N, C-alpha and C positions, 0 to 999 in steps of 0.2 A: 823520386826513387824510394823515399820512406813509405809513401802511400802504396806504391807498387809492391814493396816488401811486405806490407801488412796483408795485401791480397794474396801474395805467394804463401804466407803463413796459413791463410784460410784454405788455399788449394790443398796444402799438405794435410791440414787437420781433417778436412772432409774426405779427402781421397784415401788416406791411410787408416781411417777408421774402419774401412772395409775389411782389412786384415783381421781385426778383432770380431767384426760382425759375422764373418763366415763360420767359424766354429760355434759362435753363439746361436746363430739362426739354424745351424745344423741340428742343434739340440731342441730348440723350442718349436721348430717346424718339422722335426723328424725327417731329415733329408739324408741322402747318401752324398758321397764326395762330389760326384758330378753335378747333382742338383744344387748343392751348396755353392758351387762356383758360378751359378747364375747371378750371384751378387755382383761379381765383377762384370759379367756380361751386360746386365741391365744398366750399370753405372757407365761403363766405357763405350757402349754402343751409342749412347747419346751423342758422343763427340762426332761419330760418323754421320748419324742421321741429321744432326742439327748444325754442323759446322758451316755449311754454305748458307743456310737460312740466317744464321747468326752473323755471318759476314755481310749479308745484305742489310741486316739491322744496323750494323756499325756504319755502313755507307749512308744510311738514312739519318741516324741519330748522332753520329760522331762517336769517337772512342770513349769519351768521358761519360756521356749519357748511357752508352751501351754497357759500361761497367755497372752503373746503377741498376739498369734493367736486369743484368745477370744476377746481381745480388738479390733483387726482388724475387726472381724465379727460385733462387736457393731458399729463400724464406718459405715459399710455398712447399718446396720439397721437404724441408725440415718439419713443417707442421703436418705433412702427410704421414709422418712416422707415428703420430698420436693414434689415429684409427688403426694403423697397422699393428701397433703394439697392443691396443685394447682387444683386437680380434685374433692376434697371432696369425694373421693371414699373410702367407708368403708372397702372393701376388701383389698385395698392397705394399709390402716392403720393397718389392722390385719396382713398382711404380714410383715410390718415393725416391728410390735411388736413381731412377732414370731422370726424374725432375731435377734432382741435385746436379746430375751430370750435365743436364741442359744448361743450367745456370753457369756452371763452371766452363762450359764450352765458349760462351761469349766472353767471359772474363779472360780465359786463356788466349783466345783469338786476339783480344785487344792488348793484353799486357806484354806478351812475348815480343812483338815488334818494338815496343817502347824500349825494352832492355837491349835489344840488338842494335837499334838505330840511335840511341842516345849518345853514343861515342864511336870511336874508330872500330871498324868491322873486325880488325885483327885482334882486338881485346874483348870482343863480344862474349866469348866463352868464359872469360874471367868474370864479367858482370853477371852472366847467367849463373855461374857457380855461386856467386854471392847470394843470388835469389834462391838457388838450390839449397844453400845452407839454411836459409830461413824456412824454406818449404819442408826440408827433411827434419829440422828441429821440431816442427809440429808433428812430423811422422814418428819421431822418437817419443814425444810426450803423450800422444793420444792413446796408444795401446796401453800404456801404463795407467793413464787416467781411467780408461774404460775398465780395466781389470780391478783397479782400486775402488772406484765408485760404484760399479755395478755388480762385481763378482766377489767382493772382498769377504763376504761372510757365508759363502755357499760351498766352498771347497772345490772339488773337481767338477768340470762340466760333464763328465761321464757318469756322474752319480745318478742312479735310477730314481732316487726319491725326490728329485727336483720338481717343484711345482712350476710347470712351464708357463702358465698364465701369469703367475706372480713374477716370474723372471722376465717375461716380455714387458710387463708394465713398468719395469725399471728404466726402460728407454725413454719414457715420456718426458720426465723432467729435463734430462740432458738435451733433448732435441728442442724443447721449448726455450731453454737458455740459448741454444745455437741460433734459433730464429730471432731472438731479441738482439743478440750480438750482430747478426747480419743486417738487421734493420738499422742499427746504429752506424754500420759501415756505409749504408746507402747515403746517409746524411753526410758522412765524412767525405765520400767521393763527390757527391753532388755539389757541395759548397767548398771544395778544395780548389787549389790553383793549378791543377794538372792541365798542361797545355794540350791542344789537339796536335796529332801528328800530321805533318805535311810531307807529302811524297813528291818525287819528281813526276812531271806529267808524262814523261816517256821513260822506258827502261833503257839501260845502257846498250842492250843488244837489239833494240827495236823489234822485238818479237810481236806477233799478232795477238797471242793469247797465252795464258799461263801454261798450257800444255806444250808449248814450244820450248820450255825450259827443262831439259832432262835432269839437271841437278836438283830441281825442286821435286819432280815426280819421283825420281829414284831416292831422293832424301825422304820423301813420304813413305816409300817402301821400307827403307832402312829403319825409320822411326816406328813403323807398324811392328816390325819384329823386335825393336828395342823395348817398346812399351809392353809388349807381350812378355818378354823375359823379365822386365823389371817388376811387373805385377806378379808373375809366377814366384819370383824370389821374395817379394814382400808380403803377398797375400796367402801363399800356400804354406809358408813356414809353420804357421800355427796349426794348420790342418795336418801337416806331416808330423809335427811334434806330438800332436794329439794321438795320432796312430801309434806312436812309440811310447805312449803313456808318460810323456814329459809334463811336469807340473807347470801351471800358469802358461799354457800354450797360447792363450789369447794375447799375451804381452810380447810375444817373440818377434812380431813385426818391428818392434823398437830396435832389436839387435841389427836387423838389416838396415834400418834407417841410420843407426849410429855409424856403420861402416860407409854409408853413402855420404855422411857428413865429412868423414875423413877424406873421401875421394874429392869432394867439392873443395876442401882446403888445398889439395894439390892444385886444382884449377885456379884458385884465387892467387896462390903464391908463385906458381910456375908458368902460367899461360899469360902472355906470349913470350916472356923474357927467356925462359929456359926450355919451354916445351911448346911446339906449334900445335894448333888445333888438330891438324891432320895426324901428327904422330900420337897425340893423346887418344884419338879415336882408334888407331891401329892397336895401341897397347891395351885399350879397354876390351876390344874384341878378342884378342889372343888370351888375355887374362881370364875372361869369362869362359872360354872354351876349356881352359885348364881347370878352373874351379868346378865346372859341371862334371868333368871326369872324376874329380875328387869326391863330389857329392855322391855319384853313382856307385863308387867302388870303395868308399870309406866304411869304417866300422860303425855299427849302430849301438855298440856297447862300450867302446872306448871313449874317454872324455879328454884326452891330453890336449887337443886343440883348444878347448875351452879353458883348460888350466893355464896354458901358455898365454892366451889372449886376455883373459879377465879373471884368472884365479885369485888375484889380489883382492877382488871385490866380494868374494864369498859366494858367487853365483855360478861357479864352474860346474854346471850340471848338464850341459848340452852334449848329446852324442856328437862325435866328430862329423858325421854326415850332415846333421842339422847346422853345426857351426859353419860348414862350408857353404850352405845355403845363405846364411847371414852374410858371409864374406862376399857373396855376389854383389851386395850393395856397393862395395868399394869399386869394383870394376865397372859397374853400371853408371856410376855417378857422372862421368864426364861425357857420356854418349849424347844425351840431350843437349848440353851446352855447346858441343862442338858441331853437331849436325845442323842446328838452326842457322848459325852465321854462314856456314858453308853453302847451305841451300838458298838463303835469302839474298845473298850478295848480288847487287846490281839489278834487282827486280823493278825498281822504280814504282810506277803506278800499279804494278801487279803485286805489290807487297802484301796487301790485304788478302788477295786471293791465294797467294802462296802460303801465307800464314794459316788460312782456313784449310788448305790441303794438308799441311803438316799437322794441324789439330785433328783432322779427320783420321790421321794415322794412329791416333790414340785408340782406335778400334782394336788394335792389336791386344790391348788390355782386356777387351771383351771376348775375343775369339780364341786366342792362343791358350789362356788358362783353361778354357773348356776342352780344348784339344788335349792339354795335359791331364785334365780330370778324367776324360774318357779313356786315355791310354792307361792311366793308373787303375781305373775301374776294371777295364778288360784284362789287363795283365795281372792285377792283384798285387802289384809291386810299385809303390809310389816312389821308392828310392831311385830305381833305374829309369823311371819315367822322366826324371829331370834331364835325361840325355836329349830329349826332343828340343831342348833349348839351344843345343849346338847349332841347329839350323838358323836360329835367330842371329847368333854371333857371326856366322859365315856371311850372311847378307850385310851385316854392319861392316865387316872386314872388307868386303868387296867395294862398298861405298867409300870407305876410307882410302883404299888403294887406287881406285879407278873412277867410280861413278861421279864423285863430286867435281871432277875436272871436266866433265862433258859439257860442251856449250851448244851442241846440236845433236840430233838423233842420227845423223849420217855418220 
C-alpha cells in the first residue's frame, strides 16, 4: 500500500500540473481558450485510446511488471518536453502530454484494482479516499511549485514584454528531474515485494463478457462525466481567474485540490461507519449542482467567500465565483472512490477488463473541457459556461440512485 501510495502521488503530480500548463502554454504558444484546453484533451484521450491495449499488456506481463512499463513510458513523455520547450512547438507539447497519459493509463489500470480488492468491498471507498489524499496532496503542491520555480520573477503572464522562448526553456530542468525520479521509481517497483493480484476464475454472476455487466458500463458513463467536471474544476480555474485578471492564476488549481483533500478526509473518517458509499455519491452529485449554480450567478467583484474560507491566511483575493469553482473540489472528492467499488463488485475474472473500461472513462477529461471551452468561446461568457457541468452531475446522480443496482440489461 505504501508503494501504491507513492504511485498515486505521481498520478497527482503529473495530472494536476496540467492546470498550470494551460495558462502557461496559452501565452508562449499564443493560443485562445479553446486551443489551450487541448492540453487536457491530449493528456486524457490517451486513457481511452490506450486503456484496452494496456489491459492486454497487464495480462501478458502481470501487474507488477506492467507498472514498471508504465513508468518507463512516462520517462519518455517527460523527456519529450525538452524538444517541445526548445522549439515552443504546441504539437510537440501535446505529443509529450499524450505519452505521459499513456504511461499513466497502465499505472491506473493496475493500481486501482489493488486498492479495491485488498480489503472488504464495503470499505473500498475509504481506502481509495486515502489514496486520493495522497494524490491530491500532489495536486496542491505542484501548481505552487510550478508558479514558484518557473514564474517567480516574471510577474503576470499577461505581460506583453515576456520573452516566450526564454519562458518555454524554463520547463526543461523540471521535466529532466521528473524523468530521473520516474526512473528511480521503476527500480522501486521492479524490486519490491508487491504481490500479483489473483482473481476468481469465474464471476459471481457467470456472465459471458464484460458488457453483460450494466453496473460497469453505466459506471464508466458516470465516471466519464465525473472526470470531465473534475478536470473542468481543476484545470480551468486558472484560465477563468486569468480572464478576471486575478494574480497568480497558475497556482489556483491548488485551491481546488485543497478542497478535494477535505472531501477525501470525509471519506476516510465516515465511510462506511457513518456514511454508505451510495449516500456519499448522492450527496456529491447534489452538492455539485448547487455549487455550479453559485459559480454561474455569483459576483465577480465581491470576495466575501474567500474572506470566510481563508481570510486568516492573508490570501483572500479570489472573487466569489472563482471561490465556488475551487469548492467544487470538495463535492468531487468522493465520486471516484465510490463509483469504483460499486462498479467492480463481483466481476471475478472480468475485473481487469472492468478496470480498463473505467479507466477509458477518463476520456471525459479530454472531451468535456473542450465542450466547456467551445461554449465559453462562442458565448464570450466563461462564468455561465460552467452550467454545462450540471449535465455531468445529473448522470452521476442517476448512477447513485439507480444504475449501480442493475444486474442485467432487462
